[in-house]
N, C-alpha and C positions, 0 to 999 in steps of 0.2 A: 903426245896424245892431246887432242883438242878438248877444251873444257866445254861442257854442255851449257848452252845459254839458259839463263834464269828468266824464263818467260813470265813468271808470275810477278817478279819485281818490275820488269820492263813494262808490263801492262799497267801496273799500278802507277808508275811514273807518267805514262802517257795520259791516263785518266785524270791524274792530278793536274797535269799541265792544261788539259782540255777544260777542266773545271775552272782553273784560274782564268783562262781566256774567256770563258763564258761569263764569269763574274765581272771581268773587266769590261766586256762589251755591254753588259746590262747596266753597269755603273755609268759608262759613257752615255748610254741611252737615256738614263734618268737626268743627267746633266743637260743633255740635248733637249729633253722635253721641257725642262725649267727655263731654258733660253730659246725656246722655239720661236718661230715667226709669228705665232698667235699671241705672244705676250703683249703686243701693242694694245690689246683691248683694255689693259689696266689703265691706260691713259684716260679712259672715259670715266674713271672713278673720281668723284669730287673729293677735294681735300676738306674734311670737316673737323680739323683739329681745333679744339677750343683754345681761346686766348689764354696765356699763362696768367697766374696770379689773380684769377677771377673765381668767384663762387659759381659752381655749376649746379643749376636747379633743374631737376627732371620732374615735370608735373604730368600725372596721368589722370585721365577722366574715363568714366564708364561710358560705353557706347550704347545709346538708346536704353538707358537705365530706367527711364520712366515706364517703358513697356515691360522691361525685365522685372521691376518691382511689382507691378500690377499682376503679372502672370505668376509670380511666386509668392503672392500674398503678404507683401511687406506691410507692417503696421504704420499708420499715419498719426502724427507727422514724422516720427522717428521710430525706427525699428532697432531696438538694442542689439538684436542678433546680427543684423546687417552691419551695424557700426563696429561691433566687436570682431566680426569676421574681417572687416577692412583693417582693423588694428593688427590682427594676427598676420595678415598678409604683409603689412608694413614691417612687422617684427622679422618675418622671414627674409624680406629683402635686405634689411639692415644687418642681419646676421650673416648673410651670404656676401654682401658687398660692404666690406669694412671701412671704406673711405667715405661713407655717408656720415655726416656730422649730426644732422637733425632731420626729423620728418614731421610734417604737419598734414592732417587730413580733415576733411569735412564731407559729408554726404557721400557721393560716389567719386571723389577726387582725392589724390594724395600728392604731396610735394616732398621730394627728397633732395636734400642739399649736400652736395659733395664738397669736400674740403678744398680750400684754395690751392694747396700744394699737391693735390692728387695728380698722379701721373698714370692713373689706371687706363690701360689700353691706349697709352700715348695720347690721352685726353681727346679721343675721337668721339664726337657728339653722337654718332650713330650707335656706338658701343654703349655709351651711357644709357641712351634711351631704350634700345632693344633689350638690354639685359634687365633693366628695371621693370619694364612693362611685361616681358615674358615671365620673369620670376613672380611678379605680382599676380598675373592672370592664372598661372598654373597653380599657385598657392590658393587662390580663391576657389578653384575647383576641388583641389586636394582636401581642403579643410571645411568644405561646405557642410558635410554631414555632422561635424562637431557642433555646429551652431544652429542648423536647420534640420533637426532630427526627424521631424514628421513631414518635412517638405522636400520631395525629391527635386533634384536639379533637372529642369525640363530641357534646357539647351545651354551650351557653353557661353558664358558672358564674354564680351569684348571690351578692350581698353585701348585708347589711343594715348600718345605721349608727345611731349615737346621738350626741347632743351633751351634754357635761357641763361645767359651769363650776366652776373652782377659784379662790377669791378670793385666796389667798396662795401664796407660793413653796413653803412647807412642804407645803401640800396637794398641789401638783403633784409634789413629790419623793416624797411618800408614794404617790401614784397610780402613778408609774413604778416604785417599789419593789414595789408590789403586783403589777404585771404581770410584773416580773422574777421575783419569788418564785413566781408561778404557772407561769411558763416553766420555772423550775428544778425544781419539784416534778413537773410533768407529764413533763419530759424524763427524769428519773430513773426514774419509774414506768414509762413507756412503754419505755424501754431494757431494763429488767429483764423486763418483760412479753414483749417480742418475742424476747429471748434464750431465754426458756423455750419459746416457740413454735418458733423457727427452729433452735435448737441442741439443745434437750432433747426435742423431739418432742411437746410437749403441745399440746392443742387450745386455742383462745382461752378457752373456758369453764374448762378445767382450770387454765390459767395464772392466770386471775383468781381462782379459788377458792384456789389455792396461795398467791398473794400475800396474799389476805385472811386465810388461816389463819395465815400467818407474821407478819402485822402489819407488812409492809414499808412499806405506804403511810403508816401512822401514824408509823413510824420516820423516814421521809423528811420528813414534814410537821413533826413535832415537833423535828427536828434541823436544819431549814432555817435558814440564816443568810444573808441577802442581802448582808451586808457582807463575808463571807468564805466563798465557796462555789466558788472556782475549781477545787477538787478534793475529791471526797468518795468514800468507799468504802462500799458496801453489802455486807454479808457475813452469810449465814445458812445454816447447814448443811442445814436442812430444805427449802430452795428447790430444791436439786439433786435430780435423779432418780437420780444415781449415789451412790457412797460418798463421793466427794470433794465438799467444800463448793463452792458456786458463788460465786465472788468476782468482782465487777464493779467496775471503776474507771472513773469517768466524769468528764470535764472539760467544764464548761459555760462558754462564753464569754458575757460580757454582750453583749446586742444593743442597748445604749443608744447612740444616736448616729444620724447621718444615714443612712449606708448600711452599717452593720455587720450581719453575718449574724445573724438572729434565732434565738437559742437553738440554736446549732450544738452537736451532741454528738459527742464523740470516744470511741472505745473503745480 
């Protein structure tokens, strides 16, 4: 007597074999796609690997922030809300990207220093720059309402970035000193400028001409000392529109460090 064939088990085996064959073909297809004839386009990608054993500095700047500040009602010469928002964004960047050793900011710019030994994303400059700028810009929008409660964000801000390598510690110190000197000079000049506009009633054009005539900018620039600039006095009788000389005393705190205020000015 012949045994009845077990059709159910045979069908199952055929289906299983077919499934294995399909899986193998799909797997081969993926490998073929990865090694396809189109892969040559990768040869057009530039090698932007940063040199080893160098400090990697990513500096970002606000794009058209003069217009942005005017349209969003920033206080002159310094808006504490805007400075604290920039600090918050820097905190977020440093928390997300742990290889950052220090950050320094002033006005609408911030510098982030990556460790010499960092091998983050194989030290690709494009990765350093895009991750820092995108994280900072998105944080600026995300935390805006915490600092500008009564001022809606009218349009998204933009930031650009650059990557610079510094091979030794002295180069890095000089870079940070350069940014601090720039912060100090700009704060002194802007404070005098806006006092002429807000207190003396001059127009911005008149204030600029008056400062140029008096040589105040050159005085500030030539007398700048980054090692000892905690307090400086700018005095010139021709600045004032009244008979009394306009005397301005400014204290600038260093913004060097993780979360220090960048270039805060006190009158």
